[in-house]
Kinemage of the C-alpha trace (Angstrom):
@kinemage 1
@onewidth
@group {chain A} dominant
@subgroup {mainchain}
@vectorlist {calphas} color= white
{ca met a 1} P 19.380 -13.829 20.903
{ca ala a 2} L 18.203 -10.974 18.128
{ca leu a 3} L 17.199 -11.837 14.801
{ca ile a 4} L 17.722 -9.139 12.546
{ca thr a 5} L 16.482 -8.887 9.004
{ca gly a 6} L 18.224 -6.682 6.105
{ca ala a 7} L 21.273 -7.056 8.544
{ca ser a 8} L 24.017 -6.744 6.007
{ca asn a 9} L 24.141 -3.155 5.493
{ca gly a 10} L 22.876 0.630 6.301
{ca ile a 11} L 20.365 0.844 9.427
{ca gly a 12} L 19.975 -2.998 10.008
{ca phe a 13} L 23.893 -3.628 9.902
{ca glu a 14} L 23.968 -0.752 12.524
{ca leu a 15} L 21.419 -2.121 14.465
{ca ala a 16} L 23.262 -5.597 14.586
{ca lys a 17} L 26.340 -3.976 15.886
{ca val a 18} L 24.185 -2.345 18.591
{ca phe a 19} L 22.629 -5.713 19.689
{ca ala a 20} L 25.837 -7.356 19.513
{ca arg a 21} L 27.675 -4.642 21.485
{ca asn a 22} L 25.312 -5.141 24.258
{ca asn a 23} L 25.871 -8.888 24.865
{ca tyr a 24} L 22.799 -10.130 21.965
{ca asp a 25} L 23.860 -13.055 20.138
{ca ile a 26} L 22.835 -12.402 16.596
{ca ile a 27} L 20.684 -14.042 13.782
{ca ala a 28} L 21.444 -11.759 10.693
{ca val a 29} L 19.403 -12.265 7.746
{ca ala a 30} L 20.083 -10.597 4.235
{ca arg a 31} L 19.479 -11.914 0.551
{ca asn a 32} L 23.107 -11.112 -0.683
{ca glu a 33} L 25.253 -14.142 0.865
{ca gly a 34} L 28.511 -12.432 0.185
{ca lys a 35} L 27.655 -8.944 1.761
{ca leu a 36} L 25.929 -10.976 4.706
{ca asn a 37} L 28.983 -13.190 5.209
{ca ala a 38} L 31.542 -9.777 5.224
{ca ala a 39} L 29.186 -8.031 7.563
{ca cys a 40} L 29.018 -11.066 10.160
{ca asp a 41} L 32.608 -11.070 10.272
{ca glu a 42} L 32.393 -7.606 11.362
{ca leu a 43} L 29.853 -8.299 13.908
{ca arg a 44} L 31.863 -11.194 15.613
{ca gln a 45} L 34.196 -8.728 16.616
{ca ser a 46} L 31.989 -7.723 19.396
{ca gly a 47} L 32.452 -11.182 20.694
{ca gly a 48} L 29.107 -12.884 20.461
{ca ala a 49} L 27.622 -15.908 18.213
{ca val a 50} L 26.727 -14.526 15.097
{ca his a 51} L 24.704 -16.803 12.477
{ca ala a 52} L 24.390 -15.914 8.920
{ca phe a 53} L 21.061 -16.776 7.271
{ca ser a 54} L 20.803 -15.826 3.752
{ca ala a 55} L 17.082 -15.206 2.638
{ca asp a 56} L 15.313 -13.152 0.250
{ca leu a 57} L 12.150 -12.137 2.331
{ca ser a 58} L 10.139 -11.485 -0.555
{ca ser a 59} L 9.569 -14.946 -1.066
{ca tyr a 60} L 6.991 -16.751 0.928
{ca glu a 61} L 9.068 -19.914 0.621
{ca glu a 62} L 12.332 -18.287 2.026
{ca ile a 63} L 10.577 -16.950 5.125
{ca glu a 64} L 9.130 -20.342 5.724
{ca ser a 65} L 12.812 -21.746 5.261
{ca leu a 66} L 14.271 -19.193 7.535
{ca lys a 67} L 11.869 -20.239 10.458
{ca lys a 68} L 12.649 -23.778 9.958
{ca lys a 69} L 16.498 -22.972 10.348
{ca val a 70} L 15.486 -21.296 13.431
{ca asn a 71} L 13.506 -23.915 14.817
{ca glu a 72} L 15.949 -26.780 13.741
{ca gly a 73} L 18.923 -24.903 15.475
{ca glu a 74} L 16.686 -24.375 18.786
{ca tyr a 75} L 17.674 -20.665 18.738
{ca arg a 76} L 15.374 -18.801 21.362
{ca ile a 77} L 14.478 -15.315 19.709
{ca asp a 78} L 14.438 -12.426 22.652
{ca ala a 79} L 14.500 -9.762 20.132
{ca leu a 80} L 13.191 -9.399 16.476
{ca val a 81} L 14.075 -6.737 14.273
{ca ile a 82} L 12.158 -6.541 11.123
{ca asn a 83} L 14.180 -4.202 9.128
{ca ala a 84} L 14.555 -5.212 5.380
{ca gly a 85} L 12.883 -3.107 3.108
{ca gln a 86} L 13.341 -1.212 -0.221
{ca gly a 87} L 12.678 2.119 -2.099
{ca leu a 88} L 11.624 2.465 -5.498
{ca gly a 89} L 11.273 5.999 -7.073
{ca gly a 90} L 9.837 7.513 -10.260
{ca arg a 91} L 6.614 8.377 -12.105
{ca phe a 92} L 3.957 5.695 -11.334
{ca ile a 93} L 2.705 5.937 -14.853
{ca gly a 94} L 5.073 5.841 -17.455
{ca gly a 95} L 8.148 5.475 -15.030
{ca thr a 96} L 8.314 2.218 -12.737
{ca asp a 97} L 8.149 -1.296 -13.611
{ca leu a 98} L 5.171 -3.030 -12.052
{ca gln a 99} L 7.324 -5.945 -11.199
{ca lys a 100} L 9.484 -3.758 -9.155
{ca glu a 101} L 6.627 -2.366 -7.307
{ca leu a 102} L 5.270 -5.700 -6.564
{ca gln a 103} L 8.222 -6.965 -5.602
{ca leu a 104} L 8.641 -4.085 -3.119
{ca ile a 105} L 5.195 -4.650 -1.645
{ca arg a 106} L 6.334 -8.748 -1.285
{ca leu a 107} L 9.317 -7.245 1.002
{ca asn a 108} L 7.875 -4.328 2.492
{ca val a 109} L 4.295 -5.366 3.432
{ca asp a 110} L 4.074 -9.280 2.785
{ca ser a 111} L 7.136 -10.040 4.623
{ca tyr a 112} L 6.390 -7.914 7.762
{ca val a 113} L 3.060 -9.602 8.347
{ca his a 114} L 4.520 -13.150 7.544
{ca met a 115} L 7.626 -12.499 9.893
{ca ser a 116} L 5.258 -11.385 12.555
{ca lys a 117} L 2.866 -14.305 12.312
{ca ile a 118} L 5.406 -16.841 12.645
{ca phe a 119} L 7.866 -15.635 15.183
{ca leu a 120} L 5.665 -13.651 17.464
{ca pro a 121} L 3.684 -16.753 18.928
{ca asp a 122} L 7.269 -18.256 19.975
{ca met a 123} L 7.998 -15.051 21.762
{ca ile a 124} L 4.786 -14.899 23.693
{ca lys a 125} L 5.043 -18.456 24.521
{ca gln a 126} L 8.683 -17.847 26.125
{ca gly a 127} L 7.144 -14.931 28.302
{ca gly a 128} L 8.143 -11.621 25.394
{ca gly a 129} L 10.780 -10.131 24.545
{ca his a 130} L 11.590 -6.778 22.351
{ca val a 131} L 10.389 -6.479 18.645
{ca leu a 132} L 11.481 -3.185 16.676
{ca met a 133} L 9.915 -2.531 13.182
{ca thr a 134} L 11.402 -0.322 10.600
{ca ser a 135} L 9.294 1.782 8.760
{ca ser a 136} L 9.825 5.351 7.712
{ca val a 137} L 8.707 8.908 8.044
{ca ser a 138} L 7.448 8.372 4.503
{ca gly a 139} L 4.578 6.448 6.223
{ca thr a 140} L 2.813 9.360 7.532
{ca ala a 141} L 2.376 11.018 4.312
{ca pro a 142} L 1.455 10.508 0.589
{ca ile a 143} L 4.714 10.613 -1.310
{ca pro a 144} L 4.407 11.086 -5.072
{ca phe a 145} L 7.083 9.564 -7.325
{ca glu a 146} L 7.608 7.010 -4.472
{ca ala a 147} L 3.694 6.466 -4.058
{ca ile a 148} L 4.485 2.646 -3.812
{ca tyr a 149} L 7.250 2.730 -1.173
{ca gly a 150} L 5.197 5.297 0.959
{ca ala a 151} L 2.174 3.433 0.802
{ca ser a 152} L 4.001 0.529 1.870
{ca lys a 153} L 5.313 2.005 4.921
{ca ala a 154} L 2.004 3.321 5.660
{ca phe a 155} L 0.602 -0.018 6.184
{ca val a 156} L 3.543 -1.176 8.009
{ca asn a 157} L 2.527 1.746 10.384
{ca ser a 158} L -1.034 1.011 10.734
{ca phe a 159} L 0.118 -2.825 11.232
{ca phe a 160} L 2.336 -2.367 13.835
{ca trp a 161} L -0.115 0.247 15.954
{ca ala a 162} L -2.962 -2.523 15.352
{ca ile a 163} L -0.913 -5.549 16.367
{ca arg a 164} L 1.021 -3.714 19.412
{ca asn a 165} L -2.581 -2.924 20.767
{ca glu a 166} L -3.672 -6.409 20.331
{ca leu a 167} L -0.492 -7.729 22.277
{ca lys a 168} L -1.006 -5.633 25.180
{ca gly a 169} L -0.344 -8.156 28.579
{ca tyr a 170} L 1.749 -10.614 26.514
{ca gly a 171} L 5.356 -9.348 27.220
{ca leu a 172} L 6.441 -7.861 23.952
{ca asn a 173} L 8.024 -4.697 24.015
{ca met a 174} L 7.243 -3.193 20.497
{ca thr a 175} L 8.914 -0.003 18.995
{ca leu a 176} L 8.178 1.687 15.348
{ca leu a 177} L 11.172 3.108 14.258
{ca met a 178} L 10.662 5.873 11.332
{ca pro a 179} L 13.809 6.966 9.604
{ca gly a 180} L 13.811 10.023 7.579
{ca ala a 181} L 16.624 10.356 5.027
{ca thr a 182} L 19.767 8.491 5.922
{ca glu a 183} L 23.371 8.178 4.514
{ca thr a 184} L 23.025 4.945 2.957
{ca asn a 185} L 22.594 3.364 -0.234
{ca phe a 186} L 18.650 3.442 0.021
{ca phe a 187} L 18.342 6.053 -2.382
{ca lys a 188} L 20.780 4.856 -4.960
{ca asn a 189} L 19.125 1.640 -5.104
{ca ala a 190} L 15.713 3.049 -5.355
{ca gly a 191} L 17.057 5.298 -8.546
{ca gln a 192} L 16.521 8.555 -6.527
{ca ser a 193} L 19.719 10.187 -6.343
{ca asp a 194} L 18.579 13.021 -8.600
{ca thr a 195} L 16.126 13.940 -6.084
{ca thr a 196} L 16.368 16.605 -3.331
{ca val a 197} L 15.728 14.081 -0.600
{ca gly a 198} L 18.207 11.711 -2.053
{ca ala a 199} L 20.907 14.290 -2.468
{ca ser a 200} L 20.275 15.453 0.879
{ca gln a 201} L 20.818 12.794 3.247
{ca ile a 202} L 21.587 14.086 6.463
{ca thr a 203} L 21.706 11.516 8.992
{ca lys a 204} L 24.222 8.669 9.595
{ca pro a 205} L 22.899 4.872 10.072
{ca asp a 206} L 24.622 4.465 13.168
{ca glu a 207} L 22.381 7.379 14.759
{ca val a 208} L 19.637 6.061 13.934
{ca ala a 209} L 20.474 2.493 15.094
{ca glu a 210} L 21.505 4.418 18.565
{ca arg a 211} L 18.193 6.074 18.935
{ca ala a 212} L 16.153 2.929 18.130
{ca trp a 213} L 18.037 0.995 20.612
{ca tyr a 214} L 17.439 3.311 23.363
{ca ala a 215} L 14.043 3.937 22.210
{ca leu a 216} L 13.249 0.028 22.140
{ca met a 217} L 14.989 -0.646 25.713
{ca ser a 218} L 13.320 2.313 27.241
{ca gly a 219} L 9.820 1.200 26.184
{ca his a 220} L 8.868 4.133 23.836
{ca glu a 221} L 6.295 3.274 21.289
{ca tyr a 222} L 7.921 5.122 18.329
{ca val a 223} L 10.984 6.624 17.475
{ca tyr a 224} L 12.351 8.731 14.407
{ca gly a 225} L 15.719 8.680 13.053
{ca asn a 226} L 16.545 12.312 13.811
{ca asp a 227} L 14.854 15.376 15.118
{ca glu a 228} L 13.827 16.508 11.718
{ca ala a 229} L 12.126 13.484 10.859
{ca glu a 230} L 10.402 13.623 14.250
{ca his a 231} L 9.310 17.486 13.403
{ca glu a 232} L 8.036 16.435 9.791
{ca gly a 233} L 6.156 13.220 11.306
{ca asp a 234} L 4.814 14.680 14.654
{ca val a 235} L 4.053 18.153 13.734
{ca leu a 236} L 3.938 18.999 9.908
{ca asn a 237} L 2.330 15.725 8.705
{ca arg a 238} L -0.305 15.852 11.501
{ca leu a 239} L -1.451 19.520 10.745
{ca gln a 240} L -1.481 19.266 6.935
{ca ser a 241} L -4.111 17.695 5.056
{ca glu a 242} L -3.176 14.880 2.676
{ca ser a 243} L -3.209 16.748 -0.576
{ca gln a 244} L -1.024 19.221 1.338
{ca lys a 245} L 1.562 16.663 2.316
{ca ala a 246} L 1.483 15.193 -1.135
{ca gln a 247} L 2.277 18.561 -2.632
{ca arg a 248} L 5.205 19.070 -0.007
{ca his a 249} L 6.682 15.930 -0.787
{ca arg a 250} L 6.519 16.314 -4.517
{ca ile a 251} L 8.983 19.282 -4.386
{ca ile a 252} L 11.580 17.041 -3.020
{ca ser a 253} L 10.832 13.608 -4.547
{ca glu a 254} L 10.191 14.437 -8.124
{ca pro a 255} L 13.082 13.262 -10.513
{ca gly a 256} L 15.584 15.826 -11.274
{ca ser a 257} L 14.565 18.066 -8.360
{ca ala a 258} L 18.211 17.901 -7.093
{ca ser a 259} L 19.221 20.011 -9.786
{ca lys a 260} L 16.465 22.616 -9.533
{ca lys a 261} L 17.512 23.680 -6.041
């Protein structure tokens, strides 16, 4: 069985579809119960069992409640996909709201730690399994006007590599997914539709999901969402200084930049 967070839309939904097509039963987790139930109705067309667990993963208590439901149902988690996240764009001083930034940190950072802490031990006890964490190419560089989002993904990258190293020999096959700009509601929800990066979403979420599935099942340590993101993450962001990367990203993430092209 695969437990997938953020499974009601976007990359998470497409990942759930890939797992379902490959004979996994699914525990789909998302905050919006209506959207989640609609997504699960579609997932069930693949023939496997699909369980919808609504949870706000920015809440400590709701993550604990999710784990309790999994335990009570005696579900065996063979694949854990920690994917739920959100973005937030705008000027750190005079633009973004502190409460929204702290909410983002709770979802993008705290939930990754919490989910890993309580689900990985059970997977290890049963002999291992597959673990996919969704980060972003933004985690490989400072991102002006997305300062908290970029920093949250840098945390995920560092966290992933650290625990992956710690858990060698425990039977866990772990892969880090780092998409670039993807055609989802991400930038709209983050308030970045008027930025160059938000207006140039070139990759379909199903393409990202297929790349992630292949990488996970073939034992790759990490994978990008498309070739452009791979070049950015593995070439440009390794060659340039932090200051250079910040300036390069400022050009495409500054509010209103889409109209300046």
